[in-house]
C-alpha positions in Angstrom: 0.0 0.0 0.0 1.4 3.4 -0.9 2.5 5.9 1.5 0.5 9.1 1.7 0.9 12.6 0.2 4.2 14.4 0.7 5.5 11.6 2.9 5.5 9.5 -0.2 9.1 8.3 -0.8 10.7 6.8 -3.9 12.6 4.2 -1.9 9.5 2.8 -0.5 7.0 3.2 -3.7 6.6 -0.1 -5.2 5.8 1.5 -8.7 9.0 3.2 -8.5 11.1 0.2 -7.5 9.7 -1.7 -10.1 10.4 0.5 -12.9 13.5 2.6 -11.8 15.7 1.1 -14.4 13.2 0.9 -17.3 12.7 4.6 -17.9 14.4 7.2 -20.0 15.6 10.4 -18.4 12.9 13.3 -18.2 13.4 17.1 -18.5 11.4 20.3 -18.4 10.3 21.4 -21.7 8.4 24.5 -20.4 8.1 26.6 -17.2 4.8 28.2 -16.4 3.3 30.2 -13.5 1.9 27.5 -11.2 -1.0 28.3 -8.8 -0.9 26.9 -5.3 -4.0 25.4 -3.5 -4.4 28.1 -1.0 -3.4 31.0 -3.2 -0.2 32.4 -4.4 2.0 31.2 -7.4 5.1 29.5 -8.1 6.8 31.5 -11.1 8.6 28.5 -12.7 6.7 25.3 -12.4 7.9 22.7 -14.9 6.0 20.8 -17.6 7.8 17.6 -18.1 8.5 15.2 -21.1 10.8 12.2 -21.4 13.9 12.5 -23.5 13.2 9.5 -25.5 9.8 7.8 -25.9 9.4 5.2 -23.2 8.8 1.7 -24.4 6.5 1.1 -21.3 4.1 3.7 -22.7 3.9 2.4 -26.2 0.3 1.3 -26.5 -0.6 -1.6 -28.4 -4.1 -3.3 -29.2 -6.8 -3.1 -26.8 -9.0 -6.2 -25.8 -11.9 -5.9 -24.8 -13.1 -3.2 -27.3 -14.2 0.1 -25.7 -17.9 0.8 -24.9 -19.7 4.1 -24.2 -22.4 4.8 -21.6 -24.2 8.2 -21.7 -25.0 9.8 -18.4 -28.4 11.6 -18.1 -27.6 15.1 -16.8 -30.4 17.3 -17.5 -29.8 17.8 -21.1 -25.9 18.3 -20.7 -23.4 16.2 -22.5 -21.6 13.5 -20.4 -20.7 10.0 -20.9 -18.3 7.2 -19.7 -16.1 5.0 -22.0 -14.8 1.9 -20.5 -11.6 0.0 -21.7 -9.6 3.1 -22.7 -6.3 1.7 -21.4 -5.4 -1.7 -19.6 -4.7 -1.9 -15.9 -1.2 -2.4 -16.8 -1.0 0.8 -19.0 -2.8 2.8 -16.3 -0.1 1.7 -13.8 2.6 2.7 -16.2 1.2 6.2 -16.3 1.3 6.3 -12.7 4.8 5.2 -12.6 5.9 7.8 -15.3 4.2 10.7 -13.4 5.7 9.7 -10.0 9.1 9.9 -11.5 8.4 13.4 -12.7 7.3 14.3 -9.3 3.8 15.8 -8.0 3.8 19.2 -6.6 1.4 21.4 -4.9 1.2 24.0 -7.8 -0.2 23.4 -11.0 1.5 24.9 -14.2 -0.5 27.2 -16.2 -3.7 27.0 -14.2 -5.3 29.6 -12.1 -7.6 28.6 -9.5 -8.9 30.5 -6.4 -7.7 29.6 -3.0 -9.3 26.4 -1.6 -10.6 25.1 -5.0 -7.8 22.6 -6.2 -6.7 20.8 -3.1 -4.6 18.1 -4.6 -1.4 17.6 -6.2 -0.3 18.0 -9.9 2.1 17.3 -12.4 1.9 18.2 -16.2 3.7 16.4 -19.0 3.9 15.9 -22.8 3.0 12.3 -23.7 4.3 10.9 -26.9 2.6 10.0 -30.1 3.1 6.2 -29.3 0.7 6.6 -26.4 -1.6 9.1 -27.3 -2.6 8.1 -31.0 -3.4 4.5 -30.1 -5.6 5.8 -27.3 -7.5 8.0 -29.7 -7.7 5.2 -32.0 -9.5 2.9 -29.6 -12.2 5.4 -28.6 -12.4 8.2 -31.4 -15.4 6.4 -33.0 -17.3 6.8 -29.6 -16.8 10.7 -29.5 -19.0 13.3 -30.9 -18.1 14.0 -34.4 -19.2 17.7 -34.1 -19.6 19.9 -31.3 -21.4 23.4 -31.5 -20.1 23.6 -35.4 -16.7 22.3 -34.5 -15.4 19.0 -36.0 -13.7 16.4 -34.1 -9.8 16.6 -34.5 -8.4 13.2 -34.9 -6.0 13.5 -31.9 -6.0 14.4 -28.3 -3.7 17.1 -27.1 -0.4 15.5 -25.8 -0.4 17.7 -22.7 -1.7 15.6 -19.8 -2.7 17.4 -16.6 -2.2 14.7 -14.0 -3.7 14.9 -10.4 -3.1 13.0 -7.3 -5.5 13.0 -4.4 -4.0 12.1 -1.1 -5.9 11.5 2.0 -8.5 14.4 2.6 -7.6 16.0 -0.9 -10.6 17.4 -2.9 -11.0 19.5 -6.0 -14.2 21.7 -5.1 -16.8 22.9 -7.5 -15.7 24.3 -10.8 -16.0 24.4 -14.6 -13.1 23.4 -16.8 -11.7 25.9 -19.3 -11.1 25.1 -22.8 -7.4 24.8 -24.0 -5.4 24.9 -27.2 -3.4 21.5 -28.1 0.2 20.8 -27.3 2.8 18.4 -28.4 6.5 18.1 -28.1 8.9 19.9 -30.6 10.8 17.5 -33.1 13.9 17.7 -31.0 11.9 17.0 -27.7 13.2 20.1 -26.1 10.1 22.3 -26.0 6.4 22.4 -25.7 4.7 23.7 -28.8 1.1 24.9 -29.3 -1.2 23.8 -32.2 -2.8 26.2 -34.5 -5.4 28.7 -33.1 -8.3 27.0 -34.9 -7.8 23.8 -32.6 -9.4 24.1 -29.3 -10.5 21.6 -26.6 -14.4 20.9 -26.5 -14.5 18.1 -23.9 -12.6 17.0 -20.8 -11.7 13.6 -20.6 -10.7 12.3 -17.2 -8.8 9.0 -17.4 -9.2 7.2 -14.1 -5.8 5.3 -13.3 -7.0 3.6 -10.2 -10.1 3.2 -8.2 -11.8 1.3 -5.5 -10.4 -2.2 -6.7 -6.9 -0.6 -5.7 -8.2 0.6 -2.2 -9.3 4.1 -3.2 -11.8 5.3 -0.7 -14.1 8.2 -2.0 -12.7 10.2 -5.0 -16.0 10.1 -7.0 -16.5 12.8 -9.7 -19.7 14.6 -9.0 -21.5 16.1 -12.0 -24.0 18.9 -11.2 -27.0 20.0 -13.1 -30.1 22.0 -12.4 -32.0 19.0 -11.0 -29.4 17.4 -8.9 -26.0 15.6 -9.2 -24.6 12.3 -10.6 -21.7 10.8 -8.9 -19.2 8.9 -11.2 -17.1 6.2 -9.3 -13.5 6.1 -10.6 -12.9 2.8 -12.6 -9.4 1.9 -13.5 -8.8 2.3 -17.2 -12.1 4.0 -18.0 -12.8 7.7 -18.7 -15.3 10.2 -18.0 -16.2 12.8 -20.7 -18.2 16.1 -20.4 -18.6 19.6 -22.1 -16.3 22.2 -20.9 -15.7 26.0 -21.4 -17.5 28.8 -20.0 -20.9 28.6 -21.8 -24.3 27.4 -20.6 -23.7 23.8 -21.9 -20.6 23.2 -19.6 -20.6 20.8 -16.8 -20.0 22.1 -13.4 -18.2 19.2 -11.5 -16.0 18.3 -8.4 -13.6 15.9 -7.5 -15.0 14.4 -4.0 -12.8 13.9 -0.9 -10.6 10.8 -0.9 -10.0 9.2 2.4 -7.4 6.8 3.5 -3.8 5.5 2.8 -4.3 5.0 -1.1 -4.1 8.1 -3.4 -6.4 8.5 -6.3 -4.7 9.2 -9.7 -6.5 10.7 -12.5 -5.4 12.3 -15.9 -7.1 15.3 -17.6 -6.9 15.0 -21.3 -8.4 17.5 -23.9 -10.6 16.3 -26.6 -9.7 18.6 -29.7 -12.1 20.2 -32.1 -11.4 22.3 -35.2 -13.4 25.4 -35.1 -12.6 27.0 -38.4 -16.4 26.6 -39.4 -17.9 27.2 -36.0 -19.6 30.6 -35.2 -18.0 30.6 -31.8 -16.1 28.7 -29.1 -17.8 28.4 -25.8 
């Protein structure tokens, strides 16, 4: 069972011990202003990438096939897709991000004091991981969104969150983002063209109750009530984001006990060249 929070030590982390000789070195490819949970900023918060594509994160074929279940949310768009990644792949993503190191501050994200009460690491994943992931589930995603056309790739920038004992992400709405990927020489984070912006949040659950996580449900709010989505390892929750009337207000509920919850926010991208606006 993993140690908790800031007391987590690589020397006692079984994920680290298992994989410490199997990973390439990583480096910072950008530094952004990072917001702290209770206010204040850290000016040079890193965004990471591996110096070489890790073989451990090279995704192959997926069995069983991904399936989608829509969520009734008072007319708002939300759904879950199962079998996005295998349990082994989910564990490898956790291993990768623990090597990079979780921090109190989150780069490039501005949240008011007391909202984001968890730990974060942002990184640029490789094509060998992101493109097979999209290939597994792209046919289950909305082909159009408010006039924008689904772009056939996820942004490679992954916003990772670790919820230790008593951590929570209070009620909020996700903003929309540009897409990002690594430069050809792997030294810099590069933004995609301005017509490509995210339209959906994808929350990829990397562990859950079967691993000993207590709590940590994602609560989706609507005008008639709320729906709680239980983290399920290898599955992903999708919902509309931005700051328009169709965006889904949500919260990451409190985690209790010694096992952290790990989740990745990935942005589903749309081409808005023909759209009248972006929410």
